[in-house]
N, C-alpha and C positions, 0 to 999 in steps of 0.2 A: 504494500500500500504506500503510495506517495504521500508526502507531507500534506499536500493540498487535500488529498482524499481523506487522510486521517483527521484533519481539521474539520472537514465537512461532516464526517461521521460522528463527531463529538458536539457539533453545534446545530441548533435548529434555526432556520432562517427567520421564523416568526419571532423568536426571542431576540435575535440580533437586530432585525429591522425595527422592532418595538422599542429598542433603546433610543432610536432616532425620531420616529414618528408614531402617531397614534393609529393603530390598526383596529379595524372593526370587522367582526365576522360577516362573511358574505357567502352563504351556502357552506360548502366544505373548505372554502378559502377565506382570504381576508382582503379588505380594501382600505384605501386611504386617499387623501388628497396627495397628488404627486409632489414630492419635495424638489423636483427638478424643473418644473415649469408652473406658471400661474394658472390655476383652474378653480372653478366654483363647485363642480360636481366631481366626486371621486372617480378617477379612472386608473388608479394605481392598484394593481392586484398582486397578491402573494400566495403561492401554493406551498403548503406544508408537505403535501405528498410528493411533489416534484422538486421541492427546495429551489424554486425559481421565483422571480418577480418580473412583472411587465407593466408598463404604462401604456394604455391605449390612447393617450392624448399626445405624447411626444415620441412614442415607440421605443423608448429606452427599455432595457431589460437585461436579465442575466441571473447570476447566482450571488451568494453572499460576498464573494470577492469583488465582483463588479459593482455591487451596491456600495461597499465601503470605499472603493476607489472613487466613485462618482460623488458620494456624499462628503467624504473627507478631502477630496481633491488631491489624492495621493497616487503614487504609482504602485504597481503590483507588489514589489518587495515590502513596502510599508503596510499595505493592506494585509499581506500575508503575516507580517509581524503582529499587527493589531489582533487579528483573528486567532493566531497561535497563542497569544497571551490569554485570550478568553477561553480557548479550548484546553489550556494547560499542556500544550505541545511544545517541546523544546526543538527549535530549528537547528539543523546542522548547517555547516558552512561549506559543504562539499559542492554545492551548486552555485556558481557565480551569479546566476539569475536572482538568487534570493537576497543578494546584498548590493547596496549602492552606498553612496557617501553618507546618507542619512542613517541607514541601518547600522553602519559602522560607528557613527557617533552615539547612537543609542546603546550599542554594546560597551563603548568606553565609559559612558555615564553610569550604566547599571553596574559595571565592574567596580567603578570608583565608589558608588553608593554602598555596595556590599563590603568593600574594604573599610570605609569609614565606620560602618555599623559594627563590624567585628572589633575594630579598635575601641569603640565606645564601650563595648561589653567586656573586653579582655585586656586592653592596654593599661598598665599600672598608672600612667600619667593622665588617664581619662577620668580620674576620680573627681577632678574639679568640675568637669562637665556633668558627671552623674550627680554631684552635690547640688549643682545649679538646678537640674531637672527635679530633683527631690524637693528643693525649696519652692519650686513652682507647682508641686503636687502631681507631677507626671509619673505614673507608675510604669512598670516594666512592659505591661501589655501594650500600652500606647507608644512606648519607645519602639517596640517591634512593629506595630501597625503602621507607624509613620516612618519607619526605618531611619530613626535619628542616628547621627554618627558623630565622630570626633576626628579632628585633624590635628596631628601632633605639632609641637612647636619645633618644626624642622623644615629645611628648605626643599627637600626633594624626596621625602618618604613615599608620597603617592606616585610621583614621576617614576621612581625606580620600580615600584610594584607593577605599574602598568606596562613598563618596558619588559618586565619578566613575563607578563601575560601576552607578549608578542604584539602589542600596539606600538605604532611608530610615533615619532615626535610630532608629525603633522596632525595625526588623528587626535592625539592628546591635547594639542594646542587648539585645534579647531573646536573641540568640545568645551573650551573655556576653562580647562583645569590647570593650565600652566601659563606662565608669563615669560616672554623672551627677555633674556638678560640684556642690559643696556650696552655694555662695553665689551662683551665677549660672547662667543658662541655658546649657546645652550639655553636651558629653561629652568625655572624654579616653580614650586607649587604656588598656586594662587591662594589657597586656603591653608592657614597655619594657626595653630593654637586656638581653634574655634569649635563651637558646637555646630554641627552640620544638619540642615534641614533639606533633604532631597525634594526636588519639585518634580511631580509626575504629571503627565498629560492624562487625558480622559481614559486612555487605555493602559494606564499604569506604567508606561515607559518613563524612565527617569530622563528628564531633558535638561536639568540644571540644578543649581544649589543656592540656598541662602545660608550664609555662615555668620554666626553671632560670636563676637569677641568674648573670650573668657578672661582677658586682662585688659579692660578698657583703657586704663591709665597708660599702659605700655604700648598698646596697639594704636598706631597713628592712622590706620586705614579706615577707622570709623567703627561704630558699634556693629553695623551690619554691612556685609558686602555680598554681592550677587554675581552669578554667572553673567558674563557679558552676552550681548546678542550673538547667537550662533545660528547655524542652519536649522537646528531643531528647537532652539529656545528663543521665543519672542515674548517678552514680558507682557505685551498688550494682549496676548492670546492665551496666556496660562492663568489658570485659577487654582490656587493651592487648596488641596483637599477634595476637589471635585470627583476624582476617581473613587474616593471612599464615600462621598456624600450623595452621589447622583441617585441612588436607589431610594434613599430617605427623602430627598427633595421631591421625587416623583410621588412617593407615598404620602407625604404631608402637603403636596402641591404648594410648596413654598421654599424659596431659597433664602437663607439668612446669610447676609454678606457682612463680614467683619474685616478688620484691617490687617491683623498680624497672624503669623503661624501659631504662636502660642495661644491666641484666642480660639483658633480652630481646634487645636489639640485639647484644650481645657473643656470646650463645649462637647466634643465627641466623648471625652472621658466621663462627662457629667450625664451622658445619655441623650443629648440633643445633637443629632448627627446630620441634620440637613444644613450644616454650616460650612461655609467656604470663605476664602480670603483673597483679596486683591494684592496682597503682599505690599501694602503701604502706598498704593497708588489708586487713583480714581478708576471707576469702571470704564471699560472701552467698549466700542461697538462690537468687536470680535467676541469679547467675554460675554456680553449680553446675548449674542447670538447662540453661544454654547449653552447658556443657562435656559434659554427659551425651549430647548429640546425637552427639558424635564418639567418646567413649570413656567407659567406666565406671571407668577407672583413673586415679588422680591421684597425683603425687609432689610433695610440698611442699618447697621449698628456700628457707626464709626466712633473713634475716640472722642471723649468729651473735652476737646480743646479746639482752638481756632482752626488748626490744620485739619483736624478730623471733620469739623463742620464744613470746611471748604471742599474736602474730598467727597463728603456726602452730597453736597450740592452739585458737584460736577457729575457724580454718578447718577443722580436723579435726572439730570438733563439728558444724559446718554440713554438711560433706560426709557425715558419718555418717547424718544424718537423711534423706538422699536415697539411701542404700544404695550409696554409692561405695566402691570398694576403694582404701584410702588407704595411701600409703607416705611416709616422711620421708627426705629427702636430707640427709646430714651433709656440710657443706662442709669439705673436708680442710684448706684453708688460705685465708687472706684473710677479710675480714669479709662478703663477699657473692659471688655467682657471677661477677660481672664481674671482681673482683680475682683470683679463682681461675683464670678463663680466661686473664687477662693473664699469670699466672705459668706455667700449664701447662694447655693445652686438654685433654690426655688425662686429667688428674686430674678435670676436670669430667665428662667422659664416663663415667669409671669410678665416680664418685660417684653418678651417676644409675643406673648398672647395679647398684651395691651398695646401693641404697636399702632401708631397713628397713620392714617392716610397722609401722604406727603404734603398735600395742600393744607390739611389741618395743622400739621407740624409747622409749615411755613407761615401760616397765619399767626400762630402762637409766637414764633420767633420775631416776626415783623412788629407785632403789636406790643411785644416786650421792649423792643428797641425804640419805638416812636410814641410820642405823646400826641394822640390824635385830637386833643383839645386845641392844639396849636396848628393854625392853618398851613404853615410851611411843612411841619412834620406830617400832617394829614396827607398833603400832596405827595410827599416822598413815599409814605406807606402805600398809597394807592398805586403809585408808579411801579413799585417793586412787585406788588401782587398782580397787577394787570399784566406785567411782563411774563409772569408765570402762567397766568390764565390763557395767554395767547398761545401757549404750547399745548393746551388741552384740546384734543380733537373731538371728544364727546360733547355735543352742545348742551345736553341735559346737565351734565356735570359742571360744565362751564357756567351755565345759568344759575345753578345752585350756589356756586361760590361768588358770583356777581351779586346775588341777593344778600349773601352773608356780608360781603364787603360793604354794600350799600347801608346795611344796618349798623355796621361797626363805625363807619365814618360819617353817617348821616348825609349821604349824597345819593341822589336818585339813580336807580339802576339804568335808566335811559341815558343819562350823561356818562355813566361809567362804560356802558356798551359802545357809545359813540367814540369815546376815547380809545377803547380797546380796538375797535374796527380801524381807526386811523393809524394805530401803531402796528397793526398786524400787516406784515409784508407777505405776499404770496411766496410760497416755497416751491422750488423746482423739485419735482418728484421724478426720480429715475426708476425706470422699470429694470429690475434685476433679472439677468438671464444667466442660466447655467451654461458656461462656455463649453463644457465637455460633452454635453448631450448632442448626439447627431441623430436627427430624426430621419426616418425613411419615408416621410410623407410624399417626397418627390421621386422615390424610387419604386422598384417592384411594379413597373408598368402601371402606376397610378392606383394600386390596390386600395389605398386608404382614401382616395378621392372619389372613386366611382361608386355610385349608389348600388349598382348590381354587385360590385365586389363586396360592399358592406353586407348586403343581403346574403350573399354566398357564405361569408364568414359567420354570420349569425346562425344560419341554418346548420352549418357544420359544427359550430360550437354546441348547439342544442342536441344534435345527433350524438356527439361524443359524450355529452353530460347525461343525456337521457336516451340510451340506446334502445329502449322499449318502443320508441317511435320510428325506428329506422325502416321497418317494413313498409309503413305508410309512405315515407318519403321515396323509397326505391320504386314503389308502385306508381307514383305520380310524377317523378322527375327523372329525366335522362341526364347523364353526366354532362353533355354539351350545353345543358340549360344553365349551368353554373358558369361564372366567369372563368376564362382560361387562366390557369395558374392554380385554381382551386379544384378543378375537376379530377385531378389525379388523387388528391386526398379523399374526395368523395368516393371514387371507385374503390380505393383501398378499404374504406369504412364498410362499404356494401359487401365486398368480398369477405372481409374478416368476420363480420357479424352474421352473414348468411350461412357461412360454413363453420361457424364456431362450434367447437366441442367443449365438453366440461373441463378437459385437461389441457386445453390449448393455451399457449403462452399469451401474455397480455399484449394489448394493441401496440404499445411503444416498441416492444421487442419484435413484434410481427413486422412493423414498418422498417425497423433497422435491419432485420434479417433479409428483407426484400430489397435491400439496397436503397431504400427511399431516403430522401433528405428532408422529409416532412415531419420528423419526430418533434422537433422544436415547435413547428407551427401547430401541431396537434396539442401539445402541452399548453401553448399560449391560448388556443381557442377554448380550452376548458376553463381557463381563467376568465375569458370573455363572457362565458355563460353565467358564471357566478356574479360577475360585475353587473350584468344587465337583468338577470332573471332570478336572483336568489330569493326574492320575495314572492315569486309566482307559485301558485299551487299546481297540481297535476293537470287540471282542466285548462288552466290558463296557458300552460306550456304547450299542450296539444293544440290549442287555438292559435298560438303564435306560430307553431311549426306549419300548420295548415295555411295560414295567411302568407308566410314567407315563401313556402313552396309554390303557392298559387301566383304570387307576384313574380317570382323568377320565371315561371312558365309563361305568364302573360308577357313579360319583357322579352322573352325569347321569341315569342310569336311576333311581337312588334319588330324585333330585329330582322326576322325572316321576311316580314312584309316589306320592310324598307329595302332589303336586298333584292327581293323579287321585282319591286317597282323599278329599281335601277336597271335590272336585266330586261324587263319588258320594254323600257324606253330604248335600250340598245337594239333589241330585236326589231322594233318598229322602224329603225333606220335601215335595216336590211330587208324589210318586208317579208320576213320568214313567218308566214301565217301559222304554219304548223307549230313552230316553237312558241309563238305568241299565245296560241290557244292553250297549249300545255301549261305554260306559265300562268295564264289567267285562271285556269281551273285550280291550280295549286294556290293561287292568291285568294280565290273565292273560298276554298276549303279552310284556309287559315283565318279568313275573315269570320267565317261561321264559328270557328273555335274561339276566336276572340270575344264574340258576343256572349259566350257563356260566363265571362268574367265581369260582365256589366252589372 
């Protein structure tokens, strides 16, 4: 068994795709709005039986590997690595196809994380780091869960270890783990005498590190230093703890966003696990995009200082642009969630429960800052709040807060709305398109554009899904009545089910054995049946089959009549009366048949 086959055998496509989008049952399959193009009605289908997906809107489709490649925007080696981690499969390095520069950097970072972690647990000089963690209340279970580590007070301990593991200087440097020496050839370790926090992506790949100084007075590099931007580490895209929190975020339908790594660890240890961190910066559009996969609700708990409030404000602005439902958590005591949890865990849980809608929070902060009995202050307060209301897309919500502001400052809602409308500038809205999806809507001889082709597909999908109606179809429809390109599959369906015995192989095997290239089309058409007919009962299915078969037969007659009309006109030029008479009789016969469809 190849590694791709082993991964497929251990993973269910429904479970994998459900991590990214919401799937709903549709017959024996599942459907959703396609994540790769804009649509209002679900045309994205997934089959558990066949372990495939297909979108009938943009024609994208494939298996778990192709889905991860398209959704994550990665190449096959990275998709393989992501899914191997989920399946618990250890990838071998024997196949060059499995590795590219990114996967090599993942390997370097994971090896470094393992090394730092073992040093924390076993190195005699790591006691200072362990004492610090103990003082912050972090127990051994969460040291392991977050793979915390220790970097010794030495210049090249990690560098030498990674060289022993056969990584070259360039790989180690590009992973952000070493720094080039200024005046001589060589490298030294970036992280020295520090507590190490590995930063993992959504798929548990270590992509970088945050390192906290253990001797702040002696260390001139600052309290915290981070991996620089690398091919696999982009600070604006990484969310600390999301790999561990995403299941709980989905379960609670809420992301709790804090500032620091210790806040995340303390909260997880306290049993509140839907908590992640921005690692000291404001939310970015990329980060919000990742969070929206799991919940559209976010509660921000930034440090209770000016920097924390500024970060919260920037995060709110970004989340608003992506339509997130935003709340703000007021930390009841302590400067951050970690301190709050250290004093009383229940207070932290209650603070999350009592989080305020961001506009309520903003109203409170503004009216604490301005005395609205003073005309100048009243004007400033209104200006700040109207600027926020201009960002609100929901008109009902906007009106609610306009009314509230009107009451607070004793100014009519009409005047406030006029001011709001004047200050609101139209925004350019860009339609996002997924660059990697290549549709086949202009290919395959217009299959997806022609109505007869659509009818042919629908009929075949119903025949495959409900084979008990195949005899009716075969009695009423000849293969040539389907659009060319679909009649081969039709013939194979008729042959298979007409001659089927109890011990006969399944239809896919039958097609493959016959040398047919229609196996994938047959699998896709079964998904089409569930997409369009999963809510139909038996009588409705039969009625639909009768109607489609009748329409195809009628269209075939119309096609023949058009061809005969052309031929008769040609014969009239030659004055061949015998041929004209024969063609006219055929035309009249088809005309009579056509009347039966009236």
